[in-house]
ROVEXMI-223545 format. One record per residue (C-alpha): residue number from 1; residue in one letter; x, y, z. Coordinates in Angstrom, 1 decimal, padded with zeros to 4 digits. Layout:
BEGIN
NUM/A/X/Y/Z $
...
//
This chain:
BEGIN
1/M/006.3/-004.9/-044.9 $
2/K/009.2/-004.4/-047.2 $
3/K/008.3/-003.6/-050.8 $
4/K/009.8/-005.7/-053.5 $
5/L/010.8/-004.2/-056.8 $
6/L/009.2/-006.9/-058.9 $
7/L/009.5/-005.3/-062.3 $
8/P/012.7/-003.1/-062.3 $
9/I/013.9/-001.1/-065.3 $
10/F/017.5/-002.2/-065.9 $
11/A/020.0/000.5/-066.8 $
12/S/022.1/-002.1/-068.7 $
13/F/019.4/-002.6/-071.3 $
14/M/020.0/-000.9/-074.7 $
15/F/017.1/-000.9/-077.1 $
16/F/017.2/-000.2/-080.9 $
17/T/014.2/-000.6/-083.2 $
18/G/014.6/-003.5/-085.6 $
19/M/017.7/-004.9/-083.8 $
20/G/017.9/-008.4/-082.5 $
21/V/016.9/-010.1/-079.3 $
22/H/017.5/-008.4/-076.0 $
23/E/018.8/-010.6/-073.1 $
24/A/016.4/-009.7/-070.4 $
25/K/018.5/-011.5/-067.8 $
26/A/016.9/-010.0/-064.8 $
27/A/013.4/-010.4/-066.0 $
28/T/011.8/-013.9/-065.7 $
29/I/009.1/-015.7/-067.4 $
30/T/007.0/-015.1/-064.3 $
31/D/007.6/-011.4/-064.6 $
32/I/006.4/-011.1/-068.2 $
33/T/003.4/-013.4/-067.5 $
34/N/002.3/-011.7/-064.3 $
35/T/002.7/-008.3/-065.9 $
36/A/000.7/-009.3/-069.0 $
37/K/-002.1/-010.8/-066.9 $
38/A/-002.3/-007.8/-064.6 $
39/Y/-004.2/-005.9/-067.3 $
40/I/-006.9/-008.5/-068.0 $
41/G/-010.2/-006.8/-068.2 $
42/V/-008.9/-003.4/-069.2 $
43/P/-011.3/-002.1/-071.9 $
44/Y/-010.4/-001.7/-075.6 $
45/Q/-010.3/001.7/-077.3 $
46/Y/-009.0/002.2/-080.8 $
47/G/-005.9/004.4/-080.5 $
48/G/-006.2/004.4/-076.7 $
49/T/-003.2/004.4/-074.5 $
50/D/-004.8/004.9/-071.0 $
51/I/-005.5/001.8/-069.0 $
52/K/-008.4/003.5/-067.2 $
53/T/-010.3/004.6/-070.4 $
54/G/-009.1/001.9/-072.8 $
55/I/-006.1/000.8/-074.8 $
56/D/-005.6/-000.8/-078.2 $
57/C/-003.5/-004.0/-078.9 $
58/S/-000.1/-002.3/-079.6 $
59/A/-000.5/000.1/-076.7 $
60/Y/-001.1/-002.9/-074.5 $
61/T/002.1/-004.7/-075.5 $
62/Q/004.0/-001.5/-075.3 $
63/I/002.9/-000.9/-071.8 $
64/V/003.6/-004.4/-070.6 $
65/F/007.1/-004.5/-072.0 $
66/S/007.9/-001.0/-070.8 $
67/K/007.3/-002.3/-067.2 $
68/L/010.2/-004.6/-067.8 $
69/G/012.4/-001.9/-069.3 $
70/I/011.9/-003.0/-072.9 $
71/S/011.0/-000.5/-075.5 $
72/L/008.5/-001.3/-078.3 $
73/Q/007.2/000.9/-081.1 $
74/R/003.7/002.2/-081.0 $
75/T/001.9/000.2/-083.7 $
76/S/001.5/-003.5/-084.4 $
77/T/003.0/-002.9/-087.9 $
78/T/006.2/-001.2/-086.5 $
79/Q/006.4/-003.7/-083.6 $
80/Y/006.5/-006.4/-086.3 $
81/Q/009.7/-004.8/-087.6 $
82/Q/011.4/-005.4/-084.2 $
83/G/013.2/-008.4/-082.8 $
84/T/013.9/-011.8/-084.5 $
85/S/011.4/-013.9/-086.4 $
86/I/010.4/-017.1/-084.6 $
87/A/008.7/-020.1/-086.1 $
88/K/005.3/-021.0/-084.6 $
89/D/006.5/-024.3/-083.2 $
90/Q/009.4/-022.5/-081.5 $
91/L/007.3/-019.9/-079.5 $
92/K/008.4/-019.1/-076.0 $
93/T/006.7/-017.1/-073.3 $
94/G/007.1/-013.4/-074.0 $
95/D/007.3/-013.6/-077.8 $
96/L/005.1/-011.2/-079.7 $
97/V/002.5/-012.8/-081.9 $
98/F/000.9/-011.0/-084.9 $
99/F/-002.3/-011.4/-086.7 $
100/N/-004.1/-010.1/-089.8 $
101/T/-007.6/-009.1/-088.6 $
102/S/-008.2/-006.4/-091.2 $
103/G/-007.4/-008.3/-094.4 $
104/S/-004.5/-006.0/-095.2 $
105/G/-001.5/-007.3/-093.3 $
106/V/-000.4/-007.1/-089.7 $
107/S/-003.1/-005.4/-087.7 $
108/H/-003.1/-007.1/-084.3 $
109/V/-000.4/-008.1/-081.8 $
110/G/-000.4/-010.0/-078.5 $
111/I/002.0/-011.7/-076.1 $
112/Y/002.5/-015.5/-076.1 $
113/I/002.2/-016.9/-072.6 $
114/G/002.7/-020.6/-073.2 $
115/D/000.5/-023.7/-073.8 $
116/S/-000.8/-022.2/-077.1 $
117/N/-002.2/-019.2/-075.2 $
118/F/-001.7/-015.6/-075.9 $
119/I/-003.0/-012.4/-074.3 $
120/S/-004.0/-009.3/-076.1 $
121/A/-006.3/-006.2/-076.1 $
122/T/-009.3/-007.4/-078.2 $
123/T/-012.0/-005.1/-079.6 $
124/S/-014.7/-007.4/-078.2 $
125/S/-013.6/-008.1/-074.6 $
126/G/-010.7/-005.8/-073.8 $
127/V/-007.5/-007.5/-072.6 $
128/K/-008.1/-011.3/-072.5 $
129/I/-006.5/-014.7/-073.1 $
130/D/-007.1/-016.6/-076.3 $
131/K/-005.9/-019.7/-078.0 $
132/I/-003.4/-019.0/-080.8 $
133/N/-004.8/-021.9/-082.9 $
134/D/-008.5/-021.1/-082.3 $
135/P/-010.1/-022.5/-085.4 $
136/Y/-013.0/-020.0/-085.3 $
137/Y/-010.9/-016.9/-085.5 $
138/W/-007.2/-016.5/-084.5 $
139/G/-005.9/-019.6/-086.1 $
140/S/-006.5/-018.6/-089.7 $
141/R/-005.4/-015.0/-089.0 $
142/Y/-001.9/-015.8/-087.6 $
143/V/000.9/-014.0/-089.4 $
144/G/004.0/-014.7/-087.4 $
145/A/006.0/-014.0/-084.3 $
146/K/008.9/-011.9/-083.1 $
147/R/011.2/-012.4/-080.2 $
148/V/012.3/-009.0/-078.8 $
149/A/013.7/-010.4/-075.5 $
150/N/014.8/-013.6/-073.9 $
151/F/013.2/-014.1/-070.5 $
152/T/015.0/-016.3/-068.0 $
153/E/013.5/-019.4/-066.3 $
154/N/012.1/-018.6/-062.8 $
155/D/014.6/-018.7/-059.9 $
156/L/013.0/-021.5/-057.9 $
157/G/015.5/-021.0/-055.1 $
158/E/014.3/-017.5/-054.3 $
159/V/011.6/-017.3/-051.7 $
160/K/009.1/-014.7/-052.8 $
161/G/006.0/-015.5/-050.8 $
162/E/006.7/-013.0/-048.0 $
163/E/007.1/-010.0/-050.3 $
164/I/004.3/-008.3/-052.2 $
165/D/005.0/-005.5/-054.6 $
166/F/002.3/-002.9/-053.8 $
167/S/003.2/-000.8/-056.8 $
168/V/001.4/-003.7/-058.7 $
169/Y/-001.0/-005.2/-056.2 $
170/A/-003.7/-003.6/-054.2 $
171/S/-003.5/-003.7/-050.4 $
172/R/-006.6/-003.8/-048.2 $
173/G/-005.8/-000.2/-047.2 $
174/E/-005.7/000.9/-050.9 $
175/V/-009.0/-000.9/-051.6 $
176/A/-010.5/001.0/-048.7 $
177/L/-009.3/004.4/-049.9 $
178/K/-010.6/003.8/-053.5 $
179/L/-013.9/002.5/-052.4 $
180/A/-014.5/005.3/-049.8 $
181/N/-013.7/007.9/-052.5 $
182/Q/-016.0/006.2/-055.1 $
183/L/-018.9/005.9/-052.6 $
184/H/-018.4/009.5/-051.4 $
185/L/-018.2/008.3/-047.8 $
186/D/-017.5/010.6/-044.9 $
187/T/-013.9/009.7/-043.8 $
188/S/-013.5/012.4/-041.2 $
189/N/-013.6/010.0/-038.3 $
190/T/-010.1/008.7/-038.0 $
191/N/-010.5/007.2/-034.5 $
192/S/-010.5/003.7/-035.9 $
193/S/-012.1/000.8/-034.0 $
194/F/-009.6/-001.5/-035.7 $
195/P/-006.8/-002.2/-033.3 $
196/D/-004.1/-002.2/-036.0 $
197/V/-005.1/001.1/-037.6 $
198/T/-003.9/004.2/-035.7 $
199/P/-005.7/007.6/-036.0 $
200/T/-002.7/008.9/-038.0 $
201/S/-002.9/006.1/-040.6 $
202/K/-003.9/007.4/-044.0 $
203/Y/-006.3/004.5/-044.1 $
204/A/-008.1/005.2/-040.8 $
205/G/-011.0/007.3/-042.1 $
206/A/-011.7/005.1/-045.1 $
207/A/-011.5/001.9/-043.1 $
208/E/-013.8/003.2/-040.4 $
209/A/-016.3/004.6/-042.9 $
210/L/-016.5/001.2/-044.7 $
211/K/-016.8/-000.6/-041.4 $
212/K/-019.8/001.6/-040.5 $
213/I/-021.7/000.5/-043.6 $
214/G/-020.7/-003.2/-043.0 $
215/V/-018.3/-003.7/-045.8 $
216/F/-015.2/-004.4/-043.7 $
217/T/-015.6/-006.2/-040.3 $
218/G/-012.0/-007.3/-039.5 $
219/D/-010.5/-010.7/-039.1 $
220/E/-011.0/-013.1/-036.2 $
221/N/-009.0/-010.7/-034.0 $
222/G/-010.9/-007.7/-035.2 $
223/K/-007.9/-006.4/-037.2 $
224/F/-008.2/-004.6/-040.6 $
225/N/-004.7/-005.6/-041.9 $
226/P/-004.3/-002.6/-044.1 $
227/G/-001.0/-003.8/-045.5 $
228/S/-002.1/-007.2/-046.6 $
229/P/-003.1/-008.1/-050.2 $
230/M/-006.6/-008.9/-051.1 $
231/T/-007.6/-011.8/-053.4 $
232/R/-010.0/-011.5/-056.3 $
233/G/-012.5/-013.7/-054.4 $
234/Q/-012.3/-011.4/-051.3 $
235/L/-012.7/-008.3/-053.5 $
236/S/-015.8/-009.8/-055.2 $
237/K/-017.5/-010.0/-051.8 $
238/V/-016.4/-006.4/-050.9 $
239/L/-017.7/-005.0/-054.1 $
240/V/-021.0/-006.8/-054.1 $
241/E/-021.7/-005.5/-050.5 $
242/A/-020.4/-002.0/-051.1 $
243/F/-022.4/-001.4/-054.2 $
244/H/-025.4/-003.5/-053.1 $
245/L/-025.2/-005.7/-056.3 $
246/K/-027.8/-008.3/-057.1 $
247/Q/-027.7/-011.3/-059.5 $
248/Q/-028.7/-010.4/-063.0 $
249/G/-030.1/-013.4/-064.8 $
250/A/-028.6/-016.9/-064.7 $
251/A/-025.6/-017.6/-062.5 $
252/V/-022.2/-017.1/-064.1 $
253/Q/-019.8/-020.0/-063.6 $
254/F/-016.0/-020.2/-063.7 $
255/D/-013.8/-023.4/-063.7 $
256/D/-012.0/-022.4/-060.5 $
257/V/-015.1/-021.4/-058.5 $
258/S/-017.3/-024.3/-057.7 $
259/S/-020.9/-023.9/-056.5 $
260/T/-019.7/-024.9/-053.0 $
261/H/-016.9/-022.3/-052.9 $
262/W/-017.6/-019.5/-050.3 $
263/A/-017.1/-016.8/-053.0 $
264/Y/-019.3/-018.5/-055.7 $
265/N/-022.4/-016.2/-055.2 $
266/Y/-020.3/-013.0/-055.0 $
267/V/-018.2/-013.9/-058.1 $
268/S/-021.4/-014.8/-060.0 $
269/I/-023.1/-011.6/-059.0 $
270/L/-020.0/-009.5/-060.1 $
271/A/-019.9/-011.3/-063.5 $
272/S/-023.6/-011.0/-064.1 $
273/N/-023.3/-007.3/-063.6 $
274/K/-020.6/-007.3/-066.2 $
275/V/-018.0/-006.0/-063.8 $
276/T/-015.7/-008.9/-064.6 $
277/V/-015.3/-011.4/-067.4 $
278/G/-012.7/-013.5/-065.6 $
279/K/-009.2/-014.1/-066.8 $
280/G/-010.2/-015.0/-070.3 $
281/D/-009.5/-018.8/-069.9 $
282/N/-012.8/-019.7/-068.2 $
283/S/-011.3/-019.1/-064.8 $
284/F/-011.8/-016.2/-062.4 $
285/G/-008.5/-016.3/-060.5 $
286/V/-010.4/-016.4/-057.2 $
287/N/-007.2/-016.9/-055.2 $
288/D/-005.0/-014.4/-057.2 $
289/N/-004.1/-011.2/-055.5 $
290/V/-005.9/-008.2/-057.0 $
291/T/-003.7/-005.8/-059.0 $
292/L/-004.2/-002.0/-058.9 $
293/V/-005.1/-002.2/-062.6 $
294/Q/-007.9/-004.7/-061.9 $
295/L/-009.2/-002.8/-058.9 $
296/D/-009.4/000.4/-061.0 $
297/A/-011.1/-001.4/-063.8 $
298/F/-013.7/-002.9/-061.6 $
299/I/-014.5/000.3/-059.8 $
300/Q/-014.7/002.2/-063.1 $
301/R/-017.3/-000.3/-064.5 $
302/L/-019.3/000.0/-061.3 $
303/A/-019.2/003.8/-061.6 $
304/K/-021.0/003.8/-065.0 $
//
C-alpha cells in the first residue's frame, strides 16, 4: 500500500514571530482537525513536551502546528503575540483560542475546530474537546483568538479513501509489534500460520505470538492483514482480550456506541479501567482509525 504524505512540511512557508497570517495553501481544514484530534487522551504535564509522558497546553498547540510546517512559540503568552487578532464570532477552524485560567492574563491556549468546539491539553483530562462558551468554566475565561494560518477548504474532488498515512495511523502489524513487546511475548516463531504473513515479515513473530494467546484470529479467510488500519472499536476488543480486562463498576456509555453495538462491552470495559475517556465530546470514535499516538497512550496507561 502506498503511503500518503498527509501532513507535509512545505518549503515555501516562511514563519516570523508576531507577523501576520500564513497562507497554509496546501494544508486543509481536515488536516488541522485530524492532526489536533490525533492527540486526544495524551496526558497533561506542566512544562511537558513529550506526548508519551505528558504535555502542557502550549506544547500541544506547538506540536500540532509543527506537523503542518507552522512554527509557534513555546508558551501560551508568546503564542498570543503571533498572528492576527480574530473576533469570537469570526472564528475559523485552526484559529488559536486563549483563556485566562490563572487570574493573571493569558495562561491557556487551544485550537478552534468549529461548531463552538475547541481542543486543548487540560490539567484535568489531558487533550480533550470542550465548548468555547461553556458557562461553567471556559466561557467566562475566554480572552481572545489569533489566526496564524489560513487553512483551505477540503478538496472534495480528491479520492483519499484508498490511502492511509501510517506515519500517523497504526496498522494491524504495528499494533501486533507494540502489544507483543508490552506483553513480553516470545516472538521467535516466525513461521506464521497467517497465509498473508511470510516468515521474513517483521510482523511474523508478533502476529503468531498474539494468535497463540487468542488475541488475533484472522479474518474470514484466515488472513492477518498486517498493512490494514485498525479502528478504535477493534482495538478496544484487542486490548481487553490481551490484558484480560474486566468491567470496573457501572457500564460507561458513549453517544456513538449503543448497547447493541458489537464493541459496546469492550469499549465500556476499556473506559471503566480508565484507559480511554473517549474523544472529549461524549463520543468514542468507534469507527475512527487508531492513530499511533492513541495506541501509545492506551498501552502506556495499561502498563501502569
